[in-house]
KEBA-172131 format. One record per residue: residue number from 1; z, y, x of N, C-alpha, C, O, CB in turn; residue in one letter; chain. Coordinates in nm, 3 decimals. Glycine has a CB too. Layout:
KEBA-172131
NUM,Z,Y,X,Z,Y,X,Z,Y,X,Z,Y,X,Z,Y,X,a,A
...
END
This chain:
KEBA-172131
1,12.009,10.821,13.367,11.880,10.878,13.405,11.834,10.988,13.376,11.846,11.004,13.254,11.797,10.819,13.376,m,A
2,11.772,11.100,13.438,11.745,11.204,13.380,11.630,11.189,13.344,11.572,11.110,13.419,11.765,11.305,13.440,a,A
3,11.532,11.248,13.218,11.411,11.280,13.203,11.318,11.348,13.276,11.348,11.464,13.303,11.413,11.321,13.125,q,A
4,11.197,11.301,13.322,11.106,11.365,13.394,11.065,11.483,13.312,11.025,11.486,13.195,10.995,11.277,13.433,s,A
5,11.087,11.598,13.417,10.995,11.699,13.382,10.851,11.679,13.376,10.807,11.606,13.466,11.014,11.794,13.460,p,A
6,10.715,11.754,13.241,10.597,11.725,13.256,10.532,11.758,13.427,10.550,11.848,13.509,10.533,11.801,13.138,s,A
7,10.454,11.639,13.424,10.354,11.660,13.583,10.236,11.796,13.538,10.203,11.830,13.424,10.229,11.463,13.633,p,A
8,10.205,11.834,13.626,10.130,11.952,13.624,9.957,11.873,13.572,9.866,11.942,13.526,10.143,12.040,13.806,p,A
9,9.948,11.746,13.589,9.782,11.685,13.568,9.803,11.596,13.517,9.905,11.527,13.526,9.683,11.646,13.678,d,A
10,9.701,11.578,13.446,9.707,11.477,13.291,9.734,11.347,13.350,9.800,11.264,13.288,9.544,11.463,13.184,s,A
11,9.671,11.315,13.505,9.661,11.169,13.495,9.768,11.111,13.547,9.754,10.992,13.572,9.549,11.113,13.555,s,A
12,9.888,11.167,13.574,10.035,11.134,13.600,10.160,11.180,13.466,10.261,11.250,13.472,10.071,11.223,13.751,a,A
13,10.096,11.104,13.353,10.210,11.128,13.222,10.374,11.159,13.263,10.424,11.145,13.375,10.215,10.973,13.124,g,A
14,10.421,11.191,13.178,10.586,11.210,13.208,10.651,11.084,13.193,10.752,11.058,13.259,10.665,11.314,13.105,a,A
15,10.590,10.990,13.095,10.595,10.858,13.083,10.614,10.751,13.210,10.684,10.652,13.232,10.482,10.836,13.019,d,A
16,10.502,10.834,13.287,10.476,10.711,13.400,10.548,10.724,13.515,10.552,10.641,13.606,10.332,10.699,13.452,d,A
17,10.631,10.880,13.509,10.721,10.890,13.619,10.846,10.882,13.618,10.907,10.963,13.549,10.709,10.980,13.669,l,A
18,10.920,10.780,13.695,11.087,10.727,13.717,11.098,10.821,13.815,11.025,10.831,13.914,11.134,10.554,13.772,i,A
19,11.239,10.925,13.767,11.346,10.945,13.895,11.391,10.856,13.969,11.460,10.766,13.923,11.458,10.991,13.867,i,A
20,11.373,10.861,14.045,11.463,10.759,14.149,11.545,10.809,14.272,11.599,10.742,14.360,11.366,10.659,14.216,m,A
21,11.538,10.964,14.253,11.633,11.019,14.389,11.623,11.196,14.412,11.513,11.245,14.389,11.558,10.934,14.555,g,A
22,11.688,11.251,14.438,11.660,11.386,14.465,11.724,11.413,14.606,11.827,11.356,14.643,11.716,11.481,14.348,r,A
23,11.634,11.529,14.701,11.627,11.545,14.839,11.747,11.645,14.796,11.750,11.714,14.695,11.473,11.594,14.925,v,A
24,11.853,11.636,14.905,11.983,11.696,14.892,12.020,11.798,14.967,12.118,11.870,14.948,12.071,11.616,14.909,a,A
25,11.916,11.807,15.083,11.961,11.872,15.175,11.891,11.862,15.286,11.882,11.750,15.336,12.072,11.846,15.192,a,A
26,11.808,12.004,15.368,11.741,11.967,15.511,11.846,11.905,15.577,11.968,11.900,15.559,11.683,12.094,15.604,p,A
27,11.753,11.850,15.673,11.874,11.728,15.819,11.785,11.804,15.940,11.662,11.808,15.928,11.840,11.456,15.827,y,A
28,11.833,11.848,16.027,11.798,11.926,16.141,11.707,11.995,16.155,11.675,12.035,16.043,11.788,11.876,16.226,a,A
29,11.611,12.054,16.268,11.551,12.137,16.265,11.366,12.143,16.250,11.283,12.234,16.244,11.609,12.180,16.359,v,A
30,11.358,11.949,16.249,11.223,11.899,16.249,11.160,11.904,16.107,11.040,11.883,16.090,11.223,11.756,16.304,r,A
31,11.218,11.923,16.041,11.183,11.944,15.899,11.211,11.788,15.795,11.142,11.752,15.699,11.007,11.995,15.904,g,A
32,11.319,11.726,15.846,11.351,11.585,15.804,11.456,11.653,15.664,11.501,11.767,15.655,11.445,11.469,15.954,w,A
33,11.464,11.588,15.609,11.571,11.616,15.450,11.664,11.473,15.433,11.648,11.355,15.465,11.447,11.633,15.265,v,A
34,11.747,11.535,15.380,11.846,11.436,15.327,11.831,11.401,15.212,11.829,11.492,15.129,11.964,11.469,15.331,k,A
35,11.818,11.266,15.166,11.784,11.244,15.029,11.883,11.138,14.979,11.934,11.048,15.045,11.633,11.201,15.012,v,A
36,11.903,11.173,14.821,12.042,11.096,14.766,11.979,11.006,14.631,11.964,11.037,14.512,12.186,11.231,14.708,q,A
37,11.948,10.868,14.715,11.880,10.763,14.598,11.932,10.728,14.475,12.053,10.708,14.474,11.866,10.638,14.643,p,A
38,11.880,10.717,14.386,11.938,10.663,14.262,11.894,10.526,14.219,11.878,10.489,14.102,11.909,10.753,14.156,f,A
39,11.874,10.447,14.343,11.855,10.291,14.361,11.985,10.212,14.336,12.094,10.266,14.319,11.805,10.257,14.511,t,A
40,11.967,10.097,14.335,12.092,10.015,14.373,12.152,9.992,14.525,12.261,9.985,14.582,12.062,9.883,14.325,e,A
41,12.011,9.986,14.555,12.000,9.953,14.732,11.947,10.057,14.798,11.827,10.083,14.790,11.901,9.828,14.779,y,A
42,12.027,10.126,14.866,12.016,10.259,14.941,11.847,10.320,14.992,11.792,10.430,14.986,12.114,10.231,15.082,l,A
43,11.799,10.166,15.051,11.665,10.186,15.089,11.567,10.158,15.022,11.458,10.186,15.072,11.641,10.139,15.180,d,A
44,11.570,10.096,14.893,11.490,10.054,14.773,11.385,10.164,14.764,11.271,10.144,14.721,11.581,10.041,14.632,s,A
45,11.438,10.293,14.812,11.309,10.416,14.754,11.171,10.366,14.888,11.050,10.381,14.871,11.390,10.658,14.786,l,A
46,11.233,10.315,14.999,11.144,10.378,15.084,11.016,10.219,15.061,10.917,10.200,15.132,11.234,10.425,15.276,l,A
47,11.059,10.131,14.950,10.922,10.061,14.912,10.813,10.147,14.855,10.697,10.109,14.869,10.947,9.953,14.807,d,A
48,10.837,10.261,14.791,10.721,10.334,14.760,10.688,10.468,14.857,10.745,10.576,14.871,10.738,10.375,14.612,y,A
49,10.544,10.395,14.929,10.502,10.521,15.040,10.457,10.630,14.983,10.425,10.729,15.050,10.389,10.491,15.141,p,A
50,10.448,10.624,14.838,10.428,10.741,14.802,10.480,10.814,14.696,10.423,10.793,14.588,10.331,10.745,14.795,v,A
51,10.591,10.910,14.695,10.676,10.981,14.620,10.632,11.116,14.543,10.547,11.184,14.601,10.775,11.005,14.704,w,A
52,10.675,11.158,14.432,10.615,11.264,14.388,10.759,11.359,14.370,10.870,11.318,14.337,10.517,11.230,14.250,h,A
53,10.729,11.463,14.396,10.853,11.547,14.395,10.824,11.685,14.333,10.721,11.750,14.354,10.909,11.566,14.542,l,A
54,10.928,11.722,14.254,10.939,11.802,14.133,11.051,11.920,14.174,11.174,11.914,14.184,10.986,11.703,13.997,a,A
55,10.962,12.022,14.192,11.061,12.179,14.172,11.047,12.280,14.062,10.950,12.355,14.047,11.037,12.279,14.291,r,A
56,11.153,12.273,13.988,11.096,12.341,13.908,10.971,12.368,13.766,10.916,12.462,13.708,11.088,12.375,13.980,r,A
57,10.976,12.212,13.765,10.893,12.163,13.711,10.742,12.136,13.726,10.664,12.117,13.633,10.914,12.206,13.642,g,A
58,10.708,12.136,13.873,10.576,12.157,13.922,10.614,12.004,14.033,10.715,11.991,14.103,10.537,12.348,14.003,q,A
59,10.503,11.908,14.018,10.478,11.812,14.081,10.410,11.826,14.206,10.321,11.910,14.223,10.426,11.743,14.008,w,A
60,10.453,11.737,14.306,10.356,11.727,14.392,10.407,11.596,14.488,10.518,11.558,14.525,10.333,11.873,14.466,q,A
61,10.284,11.551,14.506,10.269,11.420,14.573,10.268,11.406,14.710,10.173,11.454,14.773,10.161,11.364,14.537,a,A
62,10.395,11.326,14.791,10.392,11.332,14.925,10.436,11.161,14.957,10.504,11.085,14.887,10.501,11.464,14.985,k,A
63,10.372,11.136,15.082,10.395,11.028,15.155,10.525,11.089,15.245,10.533,11.206,15.284,10.254,10.976,15.237,s,A
64,10.627,10.980,15.270,10.726,10.956,15.366,10.636,10.917,15.495,10.532,10.856,15.468,10.835,10.839,15.316,w,A
65,10.660,10.943,15.624,10.630,10.929,15.741,10.708,10.840,15.829,10.663,10.761,15.913,10.625,11.037,15.781,l,A
66,10.873,10.869,15.788,10.948,10.798,15.887,11.111,10.815,15.808,11.176,10.906,15.757,10.926,10.877,16.061,d,A
67,11.124,10.693,15.829,11.302,10.715,15.771,11.355,10.646,15.779,11.301,10.536,15.783,11.352,10.737,15.655,a,A
68,11.558,10.655,15.793,11.628,10.584,15.822,11.767,10.584,15.695,11.777,10.668,15.605,11.645,10.619,15.966,k,A
69,11.847,10.489,15.715,11.969,10.490,15.635,12.043,10.589,15.699,12.019,10.601,15.819,12.044,10.358,15.625,v,A
70,12.110,10.648,15.661,12.228,10.738,15.729,12.356,10.734,15.638,12.358,10.817,15.547,12.180,10.905,15.746,h,A
71,12.460,10.653,15.648,12.566,10.668,15.545,12.542,10.632,15.396,12.503,10.520,15.360,12.605,10.801,15.546,g,A
72,12.570,10.741,15.305,12.523,10.690,15.160,12.375,10.761,15.126,12.326,10.771,15.013,12.648,10.739,15.033,q,A
73,12.319,10.807,15.245,12.205,10.906,15.216,12.061,10.826,15.288,12.072,10.721,15.352,12.247,11.077,15.298,t,A
74,11.961,10.878,15.272,11.803,10.858,15.354,11.814,10.958,15.434,11.876,11.059,15.401,11.651,10.872,15.268,l,A
75,11.763,10.945,15.538,11.698,11.068,15.646,11.553,10.999,15.670,11.526,10.892,15.723,11.799,11.092,15.825,l,A
76,11.464,11.104,15.607,11.336,11.129,15.551,11.256,11.238,15.628,11.299,11.352,15.640,11.352,11.167,15.407,v,A
77,11.107,11.185,15.694,11.066,11.289,15.731,10.913,11.260,15.639,10.857,11.158,15.601,11.076,11.309,15.903,q,A
78,10.890,11.366,15.630,10.784,11.399,15.458,10.677,11.443,15.512,10.684,11.537,15.591,10.835,11.534,15.323,l,A
79,10.547,11.376,15.478,10.418,11.444,15.525,10.417,11.602,15.503,10.470,11.646,15.401,10.294,11.380,15.445,e,A
80,10.361,11.685,15.590,10.323,11.840,15.553,10.487,11.922,15.568,10.504,12.042,15.545,10.244,11.853,15.358,g,A
81,10.580,11.841,15.605,10.722,11.951,15.633,10.740,11.894,15.756,10.759,11.778,15.790,10.881,11.946,15.523,v,A
82,10.730,12.022,15.830,10.743,12.005,15.950,10.864,12.101,16.047,10.889,12.091,16.167,10.608,12.021,15.986,d,A
83,10.920,12.188,15.951,11.038,12.234,15.984,11.132,12.257,15.900,11.118,12.235,15.779,11.027,12.323,16.040,d,A
84,11.253,12.312,15.960,11.408,12.340,15.897,11.348,12.432,15.730,11.377,12.408,15.613,11.534,12.479,16.044,r,A
85,11.268,12.526,15.787,11.261,12.586,15.645,11.168,12.559,15.538,11.184,12.614,15.429,11.247,12.708,15.656,d,A
86,11.038,12.452,15.564,11.020,12.376,15.489,11.094,12.274,15.398,11.083,12.265,15.276,10.965,12.345,15.539,a,A
87,11.174,12.195,15.484,11.254,12.100,15.470,11.368,12.163,15.338,11.402,12.090,15.245,11.317,12.064,15.627,a,A
88,11.416,12.304,15.350,11.492,12.368,15.283,11.470,12.393,15.170,11.558,12.395,15.084,11.514,12.449,15.326,a,A
89,11.354,12.415,15.152,11.283,12.474,15.048,11.266,12.321,14.955,11.281,12.349,14.836,11.126,12.560,15.108,a,A
90,11.252,12.242,14.965,11.258,12.076,14.878,11.374,12.082,14.858,11.391,11.990,14.777,11.221,11.921,14.951,l,A
91,11.503,12.142,14.881,11.639,12.105,14.847,11.635,12.108,14.709,11.580,12.201,14.649,11.749,12.192,14.903,t,A
92,11.705,11.983,14.635,11.719,11.969,14.483,11.600,11.932,14.360,11.602,11.929,14.237,11.769,12.096,14.450,g,A
93,11.498,11.906,14.464,11.372,11.842,14.426,11.381,11.706,14.397,11.391,11.627,14.491,11.276,11.857,14.524,s,A
94,11.378,11.647,14.223,11.395,11.510,14.237,11.232,11.428,14.279,11.121,11.475,14.302,11.465,11.460,14.084,e,A
95,11.281,11.298,14.276,11.220,11.221,14.361,11.170,11.135,14.246,11.256,11.091,14.170,11.306,11.159,14.479,i,A
96,11.006,11.098,14.219,11.025,10.991,14.114,10.885,10.922,14.178,10.810,10.981,14.257,11.029,11.047,13.925,a,A
97,10.863,10.769,14.123,10.777,10.721,14.145,10.731,10.663,14.021,10.792,10.658,13.914,10.795,10.659,14.241,v,A
98,10.575,10.603,14.059,10.523,10.607,13.889,10.599,10.447,13.832,10.628,10.352,13.904,10.294,10.603,13.871,r,A
99,10.612,10.455,13.733,10.659,10.354,13.629,10.581,10.196,13.679,10.623,10.081,13.678,10.602,10.417,13.453,r,A
100,10.453,10.256,13.718,10.325,10.080,13.705,10.377,10.050,13.879,10.347,9.940,13.925,10.043,10.123,13.679,s,A
101,10.434,10.123,13.945,10.467,10.056,14.091,10.580,9.965,14.083,10.589,9.872,14.163,10.504,10.164,14.206,e,A
102,10.694,9.989,13.964,10.793,9.948,13.998,10.799,9.796,13.937,10.765,9.784,13.819,10.891,10.044,13.964,l,A
103,10.824,9.721,13.983,10.863,9.524,13.975,10.910,9.538,13.850,10.980,9.630,13.808,11.005,9.430,14.096,p,A
104,10.861,9.421,13.778,10.926,9.399,13.644,11.032,9.340,13.657,11.052,9.246,13.734,10.859,9.331,13.551,p,A
105,11.169,9.429,13.525,11.278,9.389,13.566,11.308,9.251,13.509,11.262,9.213,13.401,11.369,9.484,13.539,a,A
106,11.393,9.171,13.593,11.442,9.028,13.571,11.501,9.007,13.436,11.577,9.085,13.378,11.548,8.987,13.675,d,A
107,11.454,8.881,13.389,11.531,8.863,13.256,11.687,8.898,13.220,11.792,8.865,13.276,11.521,8.728,13.233,e,A
108,11.672,8.949,13.149,11.862,9.027,13.065,11.848,9.140,13.165,11.950,9.208,13.179,12.078,8.906,13.094,g,A
109,11.732,9.176,13.244,11.794,9.315,13.304,11.706,9.436,13.233,11.617,9.435,13.149,11.776,9.323,13.492,e,A
110,11.778,9.546,13.311,11.680,9.662,13.209,11.711,9.796,13.325,11.810,9.850,13.376,11.764,9.703,12.990,y,A
111,11.572,9.806,13.330,11.584,9.985,13.377,11.685,10.076,13.296,11.694,10.043,13.178,11.428,10.071,13.349,y,A
112,11.754,10.171,13.329,11.825,10.246,13.278,11.721,10.324,13.224,11.739,10.331,13.102,11.921,10.300,13.357,w,A
113,11.601,10.397,13.267,11.519,10.489,13.170,11.484,10.411,13.079,11.441,10.471,12.981,11.399,10.561,13.221,d,A
114,11.484,10.278,13.069,11.420,10.234,12.918,11.539,10.213,12.818,11.538,10.183,12.698,11.326,10.076,12.925,d,A
115,11.634,10.236,12.896,11.759,10.213,12.779,11.793,10.368,12.690,11.833,10.378,12.574,11.928,10.158,12.879,l,A
116,11.765,10.470,12.778,11.817,10.611,12.703,11.735,10.593,12.597,11.630,10.529,12.610,11.796,10.770,12.779,i,A
117,11.766,10.637,12.501,11.745,10.701,12.395,11.750,10.566,12.258,11.720,10.590,12.141,11.595,10.789,12.423,g,A
118,11.792,10.440,12.304,11.855,10.348,12.219,11.924,10.385,12.131,11.985,10.491,12.132,11.919,10.274,12.267,l,A
119,11.924,10.280,12.018,12.054,10.331,11.888,12.114,10.222,11.924,12.073,10.108,11.947,12.023,10.346,11.695,e,A
120,12.228,10.274,11.927,12.370,10.138,11.936,12.423,10.112,11.841,12.483,10.205,11.788,12.498,10.157,12.013,v,A
121,12.427,9.987,11.777,12.473,9.964,11.679,12.621,9.840,11.664,12.652,9.786,11.770,12.351,9.937,11.619,v,A
122,12.674,9.815,11.583,12.780,9.715,11.614,12.709,9.596,11.488,12.616,9.627,11.413,12.974,9.788,11.584,n,A
123,12.772,9.468,11.490,12.729,9.351,11.436,12.685,9.367,11.274,12.599,9.311,11.206,12.843,9.250,11.459,p,A
124,12.809,9.496,11.241,12.796,9.514,11.093,12.704,9.604,11.031,12.671,9.625,10.915,12.909,9.550,11.046,a,A
125,12.660,9.674,11.193,12.504,9.781,11.144,12.559,9.893,11.141,12.491,9.980,11.086,12.416,9.763,10.982,g,A
126,12.698,9.936,11.195,12.694,10.097,11.174,12.694,10.140,11.309,12.740,10.096,11.414,12.823,10.168,11.089,e,A
127,12.625,10.244,11.272,12.568,10.337,11.364,12.656,10.394,11.449,12.728,10.473,11.389,12.504,10.433,11.305,k,A
128,12.686,10.384,11.601,12.757,10.437,11.683,12.669,10.559,11.761,12.734,10.644,11.823,12.810,10.328,11.765,l,A
129,12.572,10.564,11.758,12.498,10.671,11.836,12.368,10.600,11.923,12.338,10.480,11.927,12.612,10.748,11.944,g,A
130,12.301,10.716,11.992,12.225,10.650,12.101,12.237,10.702,12.191,12.280,10.818,12.192,12.107,10.631,12.096,k,A
131,12.196,10.623,12.322,12.235,10.621,12.481,12.181,10.751,12.524,12.069,10.784,12.485,12.166,10.488,12.576,i,A
132,12.235,10.810,12.585,12.220,10.951,12.685,12.208,10.945,12.756,12.129,11.020,12.813,12.279,11.033,12.714,r,A
133,12.299,10.818,12.843,12.258,10.839,12.999,12.367,10.691,13.024,12.436,10.635,12.938,12.315,11.037,13.096,g,A
134,12.355,10.662,13.141,12.474,10.518,13.187,12.541,10.581,13.296,12.491,10.680,13.351,12.396,10.345,13.254,l,A
135,12.633,10.540,13.327,12.727,10.604,13.424,12.755,10.438,13.544,12.748,10.329,13.487,12.904,10.681,13.312,l,A
136,12.778,10.440,13.665,12.788,10.322,13.769,12.938,10.362,13.754,12.969,10.480,13.736,12.699,10.325,13.942,e,A
137,13.012,10.281,13.760,13.157,10.287,13.812,13.227,10.208,13.907,13.341,10.228,13.948,13.230,10.273,13.720,t,A
138,13.154,10.121,13.938,13.163,10.034,14.050,13.191,9.861,13.968,13.132,9.759,14.004,13.309,10.102,14.164,g,A
139,13.318,9.869,13.829,13.297,9.730,13.767,13.140,9.713,13.717,13.040,9.646,13.743,13.405,9.712,13.636,a,A
140,13.177,9.798,13.643,13.024,9.789,13.556,12.961,9.905,13.536,13.002,10.012,13.581,13.031,9.737,13.411,h,A
141,12.836,9.887,13.454,12.805,9.992,13.418,12.860,10.057,13.253,12.932,10.002,13.169,12.670,9.975,13.443,d,A
142,12.809,10.158,13.250,12.874,10.226,13.095,12.802,10.316,13.055,12.757,10.416,13.111,13.017,10.297,13.092,v,A
143,12.789,10.265,12.925,12.707,10.348,12.859,12.740,10.472,12.775,12.834,10.464,12.697,12.651,10.274,12.790,m,A
144,12.677,10.575,12.784,12.756,10.728,12.739,12.689,10.725,12.604,12.570,10.753,12.619,12.716,10.896,12.843,q,A
145,12.721,10.699,12.470,12.672,10.712,12.353,12.718,10.800,12.286,12.837,10.800,12.255,12.675,10.622,12.295,v,A
146,12.623,10.908,12.242,12.626,10.996,12.130,12.615,11.014,12.016,12.498,11.035,11.984,12.589,11.045,12.133,t,A
147,12.691,11.016,11.930,12.667,10.978,11.799,12.722,11.116,11.721,12.762,11.219,11.775,12.745,10.829,11.760,g,A
148,12.714,11.087,11.582,12.747,11.237,11.536,12.846,11.289,11.538,12.843,11.412,11.548,12.728,11.269,11.434,d,A
149,12.965,11.228,11.530,13.097,11.255,11.547,13.165,11.231,11.674,13.287,11.225,11.690,13.158,11.193,11.460,d,A
150,13.088,11.220,11.748,13.162,11.206,11.928,13.065,11.122,12.019,12.963,11.062,11.986,13.336,11.103,11.936,r,A
151,13.128,11.135,12.153,13.063,11.083,12.247,13.144,10.961,12.269,13.264,10.969,12.245,13.042,11.172,12.360,e,A
152,13.094,10.853,12.310,13.182,10.699,12.331,13.094,10.652,12.453,12.972,10.661,12.467,13.175,10.563,12.176,r,A
153,13.191,10.599,12.538,13.194,10.561,12.654,13.197,10.366,12.613,13.289,10.315,12.549,13.336,10.648,12.738,l,A
154,13.101,10.302,12.657,13.092,10.162,12.601,13.009,10.098,12.693,12.888,10.113,12.707,13.036,10.149,12.456,i,A
155,13.128,9.985,12.789,13.074,9.926,12.908,12.947,9.824,12.839,12.937,9.763,12.732,13.206,9.838,13.002,p,A
156,12.858,9.841,12.957,12.741,9.761,12.912,12.753,9.648,13.017,12.731,9.644,13.138,12.587,9.845,12.913,f,A
157,12.802,9.546,12.918,12.854,9.427,13.009,12.848,9.308,12.907,12.799,9.321,12.794,13.022,9.450,13.076,t,A
158,12.895,9.203,12.950,12.906,9.091,12.839,13.030,9.097,12.844,13.082,9.155,12.939,12.845,8.945,12.854,e,A
159,13.108,9.038,12.745,13.097,9.016,12.599,13.056,9.112,12.521,13.044,9.087,12.401,13.205,8.982,12.547,p,A
160,13.028,9.228,12.565,13.030,9.378,12.451,12.898,9.395,12.430,12.872,9.405,12.310,13.096,9.542,12.512,i,A
161,12.790,9.403,12.515,12.627,9.384,12.466,12.590,9.247,12.436,12.570,9.153,12.512,12.519,9.429,12.578,v,A
162,12.582,9.258,12.272,12.524,9.138,12.198,12.396,9.096,12.207,12.348,8.983,12.216,12.537,9.150,12.076,l,A
163,12.330,9.244,12.201,12.169,9.228,12.245,12.088,9.339,12.250,12.122,9.425,12.169,12.092,9.143,12.156,e,A
164,11.998,9.366,12.314,11.903,9.446,12.372,11.778,9.401,12.351,11.735,9.296,12.400,11.921,9.461,12.499,v,A
165,11.683,9.512,12.244,11.605,9.491,12.244,11.501,9.623,12.225,11.470,9.694,12.129,11.620,9.399,12.181,d,A
166,11.469,9.619,12.353,11.361,9.734,12.399,11.279,9.805,12.285,11.292,9.915,12.233,11.248,9.667,12.498,v,A
167,11.198,9.712,12.266,11.094,9.722,12.145,11.121,9.818,12.011,11.081,9.914,11.946,11.081,9.576,12.090,a,A
168,11.219,9.715,12.025,11.303,9.786,11.834,11.353,9.895,11.869,11.354,9.981,11.781,11.458,9.696,11.739,r,A
169,11.407,9.930,11.998,11.485,10.023,12.047,11.653,10.027,11.971,11.694,10.112,11.892,11.397,10.157,12.027,g,A
170,11.731,9.899,12.027,11.810,9.860,11.948,11.917,9.813,12.041,11.872,9.712,12.095,11.753,9.770,11.856,l,A
171,12.049,9.838,12.091,12.195,9.785,12.142,12.249,9.723,12.015,12.246,9.776,11.904,12.305,9.912,12.203,v,A
172,12.295,9.617,12.043,12.400,9.596,11.934,12.471,9.513,12.029,12.447,9.409,12.090,12.358,9.524,11.778,v,A
173,12.626,9.650,12.017,12.782,9.610,12.077,12.854,9.520,12.024,12.807,9.468,11.922,12.875,9.709,12.075,v,A
174,12.944,9.488,12.057,13.089,9.414,11.993,13.190,9.563,11.971,13.306,9.554,12.011,13.181,9.273,12.139,d,A
175,13.166,9.636,11.936,13.235,9.782,11.917,13.259,9.845,11.801,13.166,9.864,11.723,13.169,9.876,11.974,w,A
176,13.409,9.893,11.765,13.406,9.924,11.647,13.382,10.088,11.684,13.386,10.134,11.798,13.537,9.870,11.561,e,A
177,13.354,10.170,11.552,13.352,10.315,11.514,13.489,10.384,11.571,13.475,10.500,11.610,13.340,10.330,11.344,p,A
178,13.584,10.342,11.577,13.690,10.396,11.589,13.779,10.358,11.718,13.897,10.389,11.732,13.744,10.374,11.475,d,A
179,13.720,10.305,11.785,13.767,10.245,11.925,13.713,10.404,12.002,13.724,10.421,12.124,13.668,10.060,11.987,y,A
END
């Protein structure tokens, strides 16, 4: 998950916004946009009535007025976006919601954003690097771990992941440096 650009006002710090999707393209002529959600379920983004859209580092709060699932995307009508030109101007905008609005993660589950930057070590204490990102592969999620010597792709699944301690900034994995 990408890091959020800094919002313009001090009331919404970058740490409080979590990117949950992006505006992919305009849709039709009445100001609707096609949205690519980064959520597990396509319609989960609709649980949040106010979205924060960023284009070129400038954040703007917008409510969505109407929406529907369309294939692997959402079709959304946003407040104040009334024609195709206004919708086209939003293409590429990141969509974020406030972290405080997210439900707490279940036991043993983590928001990807909370894992990025954590140190990855094996049980012997050998440092493998830091989590740069995560990939959804279908079978299981994969951590992109960048170390001093190279990038590693390590499955985020049992029995490989032995411990996740977000508070300590640490993930322990059953993985050797030469894998």
